[in-house]
N, C-alpha and C positions, 0 to 999 in steps of 0.2 A: 269358124275361122280361128286358127291358133294365134296366140299372142305375137310371136315373131312375124307372122304374115300381116297382122293388123298394124304393127309398127312400121313394117316395110311399106304398106299401102299408104299410111298416113304421111310417111317421109318420102313423098314422090310428087312430081308436078301434077299427076292425075288426081292424087289424093287431096292435094291442096285445092285444086279447082272444084272437086266434088264437095269438099267441106264448105266452100264459098256458096255453091249452088244449093246446098242443103237448106240454107236459111231463106230460100225462096218458097219453100213448101209451107202450106197453110198451117199445119200443126206447129211447125217451128216458129212461124211468125207470131202465133198465139202465145206460146211459152216465152218467146223473146220479149214480147210487149210486157208481160207480167214481170219478167226478170228485170227489165230496164226500170219499171216503176219502182220496184224495191230498191234497186241500186241508186236511183235518183234520191229516194228517201234517205238512204245511208249517206250519200254525198252531201246532202243538205246539212246533215249532222256533222260530218267531217270538216266541211269548209275547204278553203284553198289548201293545196299541198304543193310542196316544192318539187318533189321527185317521186316517181313510182316505178315499180317493176311489174310488168304485165306478163305473167307466166301461167299457162301457155297463151301466147298472144294470138295464135292461129293466123288468120289473114288480116288481123287488126280490127276485129269487130267492135271492140270497146275503146279503141284508141281515141276517137273524137270525144268520148265521154270523159276519159282521163285528162285529155288536154283541156276540156272544159273546166276542170278543177285547177287549172294553171300548172299542172304537173309536166315536168320534163320526164319522158318515159323511156325506160329501158325495155325494149320488146325482146321477149325470150321465148323460145320454143324448142322442143326436141327436133322438129322437122326443119331442115334447112330450106326446103321448098316453101313452107309456110312463111318463113321470114322473107324469102324473095318475093312472094306474092304480096305480102303486106307492104314491103318497100315500094313495089310497083304501083299499088293502089293509093298510097299516101305519100307520093313524091313531094319533097319539100317540107314535109311535116317535121317540126322540131323534135329531136330525139336525143337522149343521152347515149344511145347505142343499141346494137342488136347482139344478142347473146344466145348461142345454141347451148341448151342445157336441159337436164331432167329436173322435174319438180322436187325430187327428193335429194338432189345433189346440186345445190345452187352455188356456183363458184363466185360468190360475192362475200364481202366482209360483213361482220355483225353490224346491224343497224345501217346498212349501206344506203337505204332509201327510206323516205318518210312513210310510204304506203306500199305494201305488197298486195297485189290483186291477182287472185288465182281462181278463176271460175271454170267449172266443169272439167276438172282434172282428177280430183281425188277418187271419184267413183270408177275411174278407168284403171286404177292401180289394183292389181289382183291380190297381191300379198298384203295382209293386214298390217304388218310391221312397216312396209313401204308407205302405206297410207298414213300411218302415224308419223313416220319420218318426214313425209311431205309437209305436214303441218308444223313439225318442229323447225324445219327449214324456213317456212313462211314466217314464223314468229322470230326466228333468229335474224333474218335479214331486214325485217320491218323495224324502223326506228320508233314509229308511233302507232300506225294503223295497220291492221291485217283484215283483208276482205276476201273471203273465199267461199266455196261451196263444198258440200259433201253429201253423200246419200245416207239418210237417217235410218239406222237399223230398226227403229220402232215405228216408222211411218206405215201407213195403211198399205201402200204398194209393196213395201219390203215384207211386211207380215203376210200379205196375200201370196206373194211368191214362195215364201217358206211353206205355207200351208199346202199349196199346190204341189210342191216337191214331195211332201209327205204323202200326198195322194197319188203319186206316180208320175207327175210332170217331169220332163227331161230338161226344162228350161233352166239355164244357169242362174244361180242365186246372185243377187246384187252384191256389189262390193261396198260394204257399209262401215260406218262407225256409229257408236251410240252418242247421244247428246252429252252424256256424262263423261265419256272419253274425251270428247273435244274440249269441253270446259276444263277438264283436268289438265290436258296438254297446254291450254292457254294459261292457266294459273301457274303451271310449272315454269313457263317461259316469262312470267311476270305480266301477263295480259289479263284483261277483264272482258268477257263477252258482253257487248252492249245491246246487240239485237241478233236473233237467229231464227227468223220466221221460215216456215216451209214455203216452197215456191207455190204450191197449191195444197190445201188441206186434204183433199180427196184425189186419189188417182195419180199422185206424184210423190216422189221420195226425196228430191234434193232440198237441202236446207241451206239458206244463205246466211253467212255469219259476218258481222262487223265486230271486231275486237280492237280494244285500245290498250296500249301499254299503261299499266297502273303507275300513277305518280310515285316518285320515290318518297319513302317515309322520312319525316324530319328526324334529325339526330337528337 
């Protein structure tokens, strides 16, 4: 499926409903449980937050967790139908607003929210520069905390996919960033990576990152 077709499918009522149902599958439940465990560990370290941007919010999968930190949440997604589905599933849930936007072009001011939360987006961005720009935008909008995921170029899964391609496989390579690239982008934006574990050590490539804005140096 081409990128325009994938985007059109995602930005449709059918695509929104399919994404909701995807998390009823056994393998998704397994990875979701592991992901939530890591995020809960991160949030214990972060503590209460005043405001957060959830991009992409999808159907609101992590909205209750963000509210659990006390955050007023701006839900944002490329798909207008995802935003509609989230509003219908979480009626009455306190929110700062709903914003249709791309992850690499966030129409918000610098430091607009205390926490930017961007899970499972970066590895869907095909262009390497767009993947890097996504993280620059995350860091720009985050006043203190940035919590996001990306697909590690040096993970076992990514390395295996590259090896299979050299041996003749037609499967598409993963859209990755290296751990060094991500840490460099964080430092460039004035952030320090506090934790960045792999979702699973074997058979999985996503790495979850908790980064904090470095304190200002005393004059």
